[in-house]
C-alpha positions in Angstrom: -7.0 7.3 -14.6 -6.7 7.8 -10.9 -8.1 6.4 -7.7 -11.7 5.6 -7.3 -11.5 5.7 -3.5 -14.3 7.8 -2.0 -13.1 7.1 1.6 -9.6 7.1 2.8 -10.0 3.8 4.5 -10.8 2.2 1.1 -7.2 2.6 -0.1 -5.8 -0.6 1.5 -8.5 -2.7 0.0 -8.0 -1.2 -3.4 -4.2 -1.8 -3.1 -5.0 -5.4 -2.1 -7.3 -5.9 -5.1 -4.7 -4.5 -7.5 -1.9 -6.6 -6.0 -3.9 -9.8 -6.0 -4.8 -9.2 -9.7 -1.1 -8.5 -10.5 -2.3 -5.1 -12.0 0.6 -2.7 -11.8 -1.4 0.0 -13.6 -4.3 -0.1 -11.1 -1.8 -0.3 -8.2 0.2 2.8 -9.5 -3.0 4.7 -10.1 -3.7 4.8 -6.4 -0.6 7.1 -5.9 0.0 10.7 -6.6 2.3 11.5 -9.5 5.1 12.5 -7.1 4.5 10.0 -4.2 7.6 8.6 -2.5 7.3 4.9 -1.8 9.8 3.5 0.7 10.3 -0.3 0.3 10.9 -2.3 3.5 14.3 -3.4 2.3 15.5 0.2 2.2 14.9 1.3 -1.4 12.7 4.2 -2.5 10.6 4.7 -5.5 9.9 8.3 -6.5 6.5 8.9 -8.1 3.7 7.0 -9.7 5.7 6.0 -12.8 8.4 4.3 -10.8 5.9 2.7 -8.5 4.0 1.3 -11.5 7.2 0.1 -13.2 8.6 -1.6 -10.1 5.4 -3.4 -9.4 5.0 -4.5 -13.0 8.4 -6.1 -12.6 7.4 -7.7 -9.3 4.0 -8.9 -10.7 5.7 -10.6 -13.7 8.5 -12.2 -11.7 9.1 -12.9 -8.0 5.7 -11.7 -6.8 3.7 -13.3 -9.6 0.6 -15.0 -8.1 1.1 -13.7 -4.6 -1.7 -12.3 -2.5 -1.7 -9.3 -0.1 -3.4 -8.9 3.3 -3.8 -5.5 4.9 -5.6 -4.2 8.0 -6.0 -0.6 9.2 -4.8 -0.2 12.8 -5.3 3.6 13.0 -6.8 6.3 10.8 -6.0 9.9 11.6 -7.8 12.7 9.8 -5.4 15.7 9.7 -7.9 17.9 7.9 -10.8 17.3 5.4 -8.3 16.5 2.6 -5.5 14.7 4.5 -5.5 11.4 6.3 -2.7 9.2 7.8 -3.3 5.5 7.9 -1.2 3.0 9.9 -1.7 -0.5 8.5 -0.3 -4.0 8.9 0.2 -6.2 5.9 1.8 -9.1 4.3 2.2 -10.8 1.0 2.8 -14.4 -0.1 1.3 -17.6 -1.2 -0.8 -19.9 0.9 -1.5 -18.8 4.5 -0.6 -15.1 4.8 0.8 -13.5 7.9 1.2 -9.9 8.9 4.9 -9.1 8.8 5.0 -5.4 7.8 3.8 -2.0 9.1 2.8 0.6 6.5 2.3 4.3 7.1 0.3 5.9 4.3 -0.3 9.7 3.9 -3.4 10.2 1.8 -4.8 13.3 0.2 -8.1 14.0 -1.4 -8.1 15.3 -5.0 -11.3 15.8 -7.0 -13.3 13.9 -4.4 -11.1 10.8 -4.5 -8.3 9.7 -2.2 -4.7 9.0 -3.3 -1.5 7.9 -1.6 0.8 10.9 -1.3 3.5 9.0 0.6 4.0 5.3 1.6 6.5 3.8 4.1 6.8 0.0 4.5 8.7 -1.4 7.5 9.4 -5.0 8.5 7.9 -6.0 11.8 10.0 -7.3 14.7 9.4 -10.9 15.8 7.5 -9.5 18.9 5.1 -7.5 16.7 4.6 -10.5 14.3 3.6 -12.6 17.3 1.3 -9.9 18.6 -0.5 -9.3 15.3 -0.8 -12.9 14.1 -2.3 -14.4 17.3 
């Protein structure tokens, strides 16, 4: 099963729903089979299977019970089947703050949007102040 996103801008909300549910299968299904996923700490996951496996590990250990927030800052349609999103996001328990930037390259396949590449970067203190006030 793949993505159900009819609009590119639906992807961050679907990622949030899967994260909040601790559903690694649903989370992984939002990515293409070959998608690179760059983690903010400097690691990379290559493809849907690695993304799914890594998130299963997170959702059953250190990130169990955490929630995700995400907000689209910019959406750029490259062509009718390619979109780049710039988002801000954060995860945690209790009151959540934006502490990361994400760049998502999305492609449309069979009428649904998928993440073809994902880059997650930690925000500077200045950006955290700007986006959390």
